[in-house]
DRENTORKOL-3810 file (N, C-alpha, C; in nm, 4 decimals):
REM DRENTORKOL-3810
@n.u->6.0793; n.v->4.3276; n.w->3.6583; ca.u->6.0505; ca.v->4.4794; ca.w->3.5754; c.u->6.1681; c.v->4.5596; c.w->3.5584
@n.u->6.1203; n.v->4.6478; n.w->3.4624; ca.u->6.2317; ca.v->4.7151; ca.w->3.4669; c.u->6.1545; c.v->4.8688; c.w->3.4327
@n.u->6.1882; n.v->4.9533; n.w->3.5031; ca.u->6.1545; ca.v->5.1271; ca.w->3.4721; c.u->6.2785; c.v->5.2265; c.w->3.3771
@n.u->6.2632; n.v->5.2080; n.w->3.2438; ca.u->6.3286; ca.v->5.2773; ca.w->3.1772; c.u->6.3199; c.v->5.4200; c.w->3.1657
@n.u->6.4051; n.v->5.4396; n.w->3.2009; ca.u->6.3837; ca.v->5.7024; ca.w->3.1453; c.u->6.4092; c.v->5.6734; c.w->2.9885
@n.u->6.3415; n.v->5.7566; n.w->2.9447; ca.u->6.4048; ca.v->5.7924; ca.w->2.8393; c.u->6.4301; c.v->5.9508; c.w->2.7991
@n.u->6.5515; n.v->5.8802; n.w->2.7189; ca.u->6.6694; ca.v->6.0353; ca.w->2.7597; c.u->6.7255; c.v->6.1049; c.w->2.5817
@n.u->6.7342; n.v->6.2311; n.w->2.6063; ca.u->6.7667; ca.v->6.2038; ca.w->2.4588; c.u->6.9264; c.v->6.2020; c.w->2.4148
@n.u->6.9300; n.v->6.1300; n.w->2.3009; ca.u->7.0604; ca.v->6.1599; ca.w->2.2609; c.u->7.1241; c.v->6.1573; c.w->2.1494
@n.u->7.1851; n.v->6.2682; n.w->2.1124; ca.u->7.1719; ca.v->6.3854; ca.w->1.9656; c.u->7.0303; c.v->6.4147; c.w->2.0045
@n.u->6.9773; n.v->6.4307; n.w->1.8131; ca.u->6.8386; ca.v->6.4044; ca.w->1.7904; c.u->6.7402; c.v->6.3555; c.w->1.8295
@n.u->6.8358; n.v->6.2707; n.w->1.8630; ca.u->6.6893; ca.v->6.1285; ca.w->1.8736; c.u->6.6625; c.v->6.0548; c.w->1.9984
@n.u->6.5699; n.v->5.9886; n.w->2.0703; ca.u->6.5728; ca.v->5.9975; ca.w->2.1793; c.u->6.6136; c.v->5.8321; c.w->2.2455
@n.u->6.6241; n.v->5.8184; n.w->2.3506; ca.u->6.7362; ca.v->5.5961; ca.w->2.4256; c.u->6.6722; c.v->5.6189; c.w->2.5011
@n.u->6.6783; n.v->5.4438; n.w->2.5609; ca.u->6.6998; ca.v->5.4619; ca.w->2.6578; c.u->6.8403; c.v->5.3459; c.w->2.7009
@n.u->6.8502; n.v->5.3870; n.w->2.8395; ca.u->6.9755; ca.v->5.2463; ca.w->2.9163; c.u->6.9531; c.v->5.1355; c.w->2.9264
@n.u->6.9575; n.v->5.0532; n.w->2.9226; ca.u->6.9547; ca.v->4.8856; ca.w->2.9974; c.u->7.0617; c.v->4.9052; c.w->3.0601
@n.u->6.9172; n.v->4.8173; n.w->3.2248; ca.u->7.0330; ca.v->4.8214; ca.w->3.3352; c.u->7.1087; c.v->4.6765; c.w->3.2906
@n.u->7.2264; n.v->4.6434; n.w->3.4032; ca.u->7.3452; ca.v->4.5937; ca.w->3.3786; c.u->7.2657; c.v->4.4158; c.w->3.3620
@n.u->7.2084; n.v->4.4215; n.w->3.4886; ca.u->7.0882; ca.v->4.3320; ca.w->3.4752; c.u->7.0008; c.v->4.2401; c.w->3.3060
@n.u->6.9462; n.v->4.3805; n.w->3.3052; ca.u->6.8852; ca.v->4.3463; ca.w->3.1834; c.u->6.9292; c.v->4.2853; c.w->3.0156
@n.u->7.0479; n.v->4.3260; n.w->3.0508; ca.u->7.1646; ca.v->4.3077; ca.w->2.9383; c.u->7.2422; c.v->4.1412; c.w->2.9749
@n.u->7.2021; n.v->4.0497; n.w->3.1023; ca.u->7.3819; ca.v->3.9964; ca.w->3.1600; c.u->7.2158; c.v->3.8598; c.w->3.0415
@n.u->7.0669; n.v->3.9324; n.w->3.0773; ca.u->6.9708; ca.v->3.8267; ca.w->3.0738; c.u->6.9373; c.v->3.8440; c.w->2.9376
@n.u->6.9495; n.v->3.9442; n.w->2.8312; ca.u->6.9801; ca.v->3.9068; ca.w->2.6988; c.u->7.0612; c.v->3.8651; c.w->2.6025
@n.u->7.1807; n.v->3.8491; n.w->2.6776; ca.u->7.3200; ca.v->3.8400; ca.w->2.6926; c.u->7.3894; c.v->3.8841; c.w->2.5414
@n.u->7.3514; n.v->4.0263; n.w->2.5722; ca.u->7.3924; ca.v->4.0844; ca.w->2.4633; c.u->7.5003; c.v->4.2355; c.w->2.5571
@n.u->7.6548; n.v->4.3300; n.w->2.4452; ca.u->7.7447; ca.v->4.3960; ca.w->2.4903; c.u->7.6935; c.v->4.4672; c.w->2.4140
@n.u->7.7659; n.v->4.5853; n.w->2.4057; ca.u->7.8428; ca.v->4.6862; ca.w->2.3293; c.u->7.8821; c.v->4.6753; c.w->2.2343
@n.u->7.7168; n.v->4.7449; n.w->2.1259; ca.u->7.8208; ca.v->4.6629; ca.w->1.9761; c.u->7.6827; c.v->4.5932; c.w->1.9337
@n.u->7.6405; n.v->4.4741; n.w->2.0120; ca.u->7.5243; ca.v->4.4152; ca.w->1.9209; c.u->7.4123; c.v->4.4733; c.w->1.9206
@n.u->7.3105; n.v->4.4346; n.w->1.8447; ca.u->7.1869; ca.v->4.4520; ca.w->1.7505; c.u->7.0048; c.v->4.3379; c.w->1.9232
@n.u->6.9465; n.v->4.4112; n.w->1.9049; ca.u->6.8373; ca.v->4.4065; ca.w->1.9761; c.u->6.7479; c.v->4.5100; c.w->1.8663
@n.u->6.5950; n.v->4.3692; n.w->1.8861; ca.u->6.4924; ca.v->4.3321; ca.w->1.8125; c.u->6.3796; c.v->4.3686; c.w->1.8570
@n.u->6.3221; n.v->4.4950; n.w->1.8279; ca.u->6.1586; ca.v->4.5517; ca.w->1.9495; c.u->6.1073; c.v->4.4845; c.w->1.8310
@n.u->5.9768; n.v->4.3971; n.w->1.8161; ca.u->5.8677; ca.v->4.3663; ca.w->1.7236; c.u->5.7515; c.v->4.3849; c.w->1.8181
@n.u->5.6242; n.v->4.4152; n.w->1.7586; ca.u->5.5243; ca.v->4.4587; ca.w->1.7933; c.u->5.3861; c.v->4.3103; c.w->1.8627
@n.u->5.3940; n.v->4.2805; n.w->1.9285; ca.u->5.3098; ca.v->4.1442; ca.w->1.9885; c.u->5.1596; c.v->4.2057; c.w->2.0146
@n.u->5.0428; n.v->4.1089; n.w->2.0358; ca.u->4.9392; ca.v->4.1451; ca.w->2.0706; c.u->4.9755; c.v->4.2437; c.w->2.2038
@n.u->5.0237; n.v->4.2085; n.w->2.3236; ca.u->5.0251; ca.v->4.2396; ca.w->2.4158; c.u->5.1359; c.v->4.3629; c.w->2.4635
@n.u->5.1568; n.v->4.4225; n.w->2.3096; ca.u->5.2252; ca.v->4.5400; ca.w->2.3461; c.u->5.4216; c.v->4.4486; c.w->2.2740
@n.u->5.5140; n.v->4.5279; n.w->2.3297; ca.u->5.6808; ca.v->4.5105; ca.w->2.2457; c.u->5.7435; c.v->4.4142; c.w->2.2953
@n.u->5.7922; n.v->4.3092; n.w->2.2274; ca.u->5.8982; ca.v->4.2623; ca.w->2.2305; c.u->6.0454; c.v->4.2771; c.w->2.2278
@n.u->6.0833; n.v->4.2867; n.w->2.3400; ca.u->6.2947; ca.v->4.2930; ca.w->2.2659; c.u->6.3481; c.v->4.1842; c.w->2.2989
@n.u->6.4069; n.v->4.1673; n.w->2.1619; ca.u->6.5222; ca.v->4.0234; ca.w->2.2139; c.u->6.6264; c.v->4.0542; c.w->2.1356
@n.u->6.7360; n.v->3.9665; n.w->2.1929; ca.u->6.8806; ca.v->3.9422; ca.w->2.0486; c.u->6.9007; c.v->3.8297; c.w->1.9821
@n.u->6.7694; n.v->3.7637; n.w->1.9265; ca.u->6.7437; ca.v->3.7201; ca.w->1.8605; c.u->6.6329; c.v->3.7451; c.w->1.7423
@n.u->6.7376; n.v->3.7567; n.w->1.5758; ca.u->6.6664; ca.v->3.8566; ca.w->1.4405; c.u->6.5202; c.v->3.7054; c.w->1.4164
@n.u->6.4251; n.v->3.7945; n.w->1.4494; ca.u->6.2793; ca.v->3.6970; ca.w->1.4350; c.u->6.2453; c.v->3.6747; c.w->1.3154
@n.u->6.3466; n.v->3.7932; n.w->1.1855; ca.u->6.3441; ca.v->3.7085; ca.w->1.0795; c.u->6.4369; c.v->3.5816; c.w->1.0368
@n.u->6.4932; n.v->3.5359; n.w->1.1192; ca.u->6.6580; ca.v->3.4233; ca.w->1.1141; c.u->6.5021; c.v->3.3245; c.w->1.1450
@n.u->6.4727; n.v->3.3336; n.w->1.2470; ca.u->6.4073; ca.v->3.2285; ca.w->1.3270; c.u->6.3154; c.v->3.1643; c.w->1.1964
@n.u->6.1715; n.v->3.2949; n.w->1.2108; ca.u->6.1571; ca.v->3.2452; ca.w->1.0401; c.u->6.1679; c.v->3.1888; c.w->0.9390
@n.u->6.2991; n.v->3.1452; n.w->0.8879; ca.u->6.3655; ca.v->3.0689; ca.w->0.7982; c.u->6.4100; c.v->2.9640; c.w->0.8637
@n.u->6.4136; n.v->2.9326; n.w->0.9730; ca.u->6.4675; ca.v->2.8571; ca.w->1.0273; c.u->6.3156; c.v->2.7727; c.w->1.0480
@n.u->6.2380; n.v->2.7897; n.w->1.0548; ca.u->6.1569; ca.v->2.7232; ca.w->1.1028; c.u->6.1144; c.v->2.6418; c.w->0.9419
@n.u->6.1271; n.v->2.7653; n.w->0.8630; ca.u->6.0680; ca.v->2.7229; ca.w->0.6909; c.u->6.1246; c.v->2.5873; c.w->0.6720
@n.u->6.2956; n.v->2.5752; n.w->0.6792; ca.u->6.3919; ca.v->2.4653; ca.w->0.7103; c.u->6.3613; c.v->2.3996; c.w->0.7549
@n.u->6.3349; n.v->2.4594; n.w->0.8486; ca.u->6.2928; ca.v->2.2010; ca.w->0.9023; c.u->6.1522; c.v->2.2084; c.w->0.8846
@n.u->6.0809; n.v->2.2776; n.w->0.8284; ca.u->5.9085; ca.v->2.1848; ca.w->0.7451; c.u->5.9830; c.v->2.1225; c.w->0.5888
@n.u->6.0565; n.v->2.1574; n.w->0.5150; ca.u->6.0944; ca.v->2.1091; ca.w->0.3999; c.u->6.2563; c.v->2.0268; c.w->0.4284
@n.u->6.3299; n.v->2.0989; n.w->0.4876; ca.u->6.4648; ca.v->1.9668; ca.w->0.5340; c.u->6.4523; c.v->1.8030; c.w->0.5763
@n.u->6.3070; n.v->1.7731; n.w->0.6250; ca.u->6.3375; ca.v->1.6242; ca.w->0.5560; c.u->6.2420; c.v->1.5256; c.w->0.4216
@n.u->6.2098; n.v->1.6534; n.w->0.4241; ca.u->6.1253; ca.v->1.6120; ca.w->0.2378; c.u->6.1877; c.v->1.6650; c.w->0.0870
@n.u->6.3262; n.v->1.7156; n.w->0.1384; ca.u->6.4232; ca.v->1.7502; ca.w->0.0202; c.u->6.5790; c.v->1.6980; c.w->0.0728
@n.u->6.5800; n.v->1.6003; n.w->0.1915; ca.u->6.6761; ca.v->1.6016; ca.w->0.2259; c.u->6.8156; c.v->1.5640; c.w->0.1232
@n.u->6.7764; n.v->1.5123; n.w->0.0376; ca.u->6.8745; ca.v->1.4538; ca.w->-0.0666; c.u->6.9560; c.v->1.5788; c.w->-0.1642
@n.u->6.7857; n.v->1.6852; n.w->-0.1901; ca.u->6.8610; ca.v->1.8066; ca.w->-0.2955; c.u->6.9242; c.v->1.8677; c.w->-0.2046
@n.u->6.8562; n.v->1.9212; n.w->-0.0612; ca.u->6.9805; ca.v->1.9687; ca.w->0.0353; c.u->7.1087; c.v->1.9351; c.w->0.0317
@n.u->7.1290; n.v->1.7892; n.w->0.0478; ca.u->7.2962; ca.v->1.7104; ca.w->0.0176; c.u->7.3428; c.v->1.7903; c.w->-0.0557
@n.u->7.2392; n.v->1.7575; n.w->-0.1961; ca.u->7.3843; ca.v->1.7623; ca.w->-0.3249; c.u->7.4142; c.v->1.9557; c.w->-0.2945
@n.u->7.3553; n.v->1.9863; n.w->-0.2791; ca.u->7.3720; ca.v->2.1695; ca.w->-0.2490; c.u->7.4680; c.v->2.1927; c.w->-0.2077
@n.u->7.4705; n.v->2.1056; n.w->-0.0732; ca.u->7.5672; ca.v->2.1501; ca.w->0.0206; c.u->7.6730; c.v->2.1366; c.w->-0.0260
@n.u->7.7166; n.v->2.0371; n.w->-0.1727; ca.u->7.8240; ca.v->1.9963; ca.w->-0.2131; c.u->7.9135; c.v->2.1366; c.w->-0.3034
END
């Protein structure tokens, strides 16, 4: 667990992530991180949750429409 202090950055507020947290997230300067609300609080991740939803939808139809997807890929 990390304790982060909220600081003023220009007209906004921000936090600085410790080196260990950045390594666990596998992010570097300029990368995006995503904050999503969950029933237990907030979740910080380097993976785009919308992309994961799209991939899950693709996995559901990929075997059923395999030939159509193969033709579209040409």
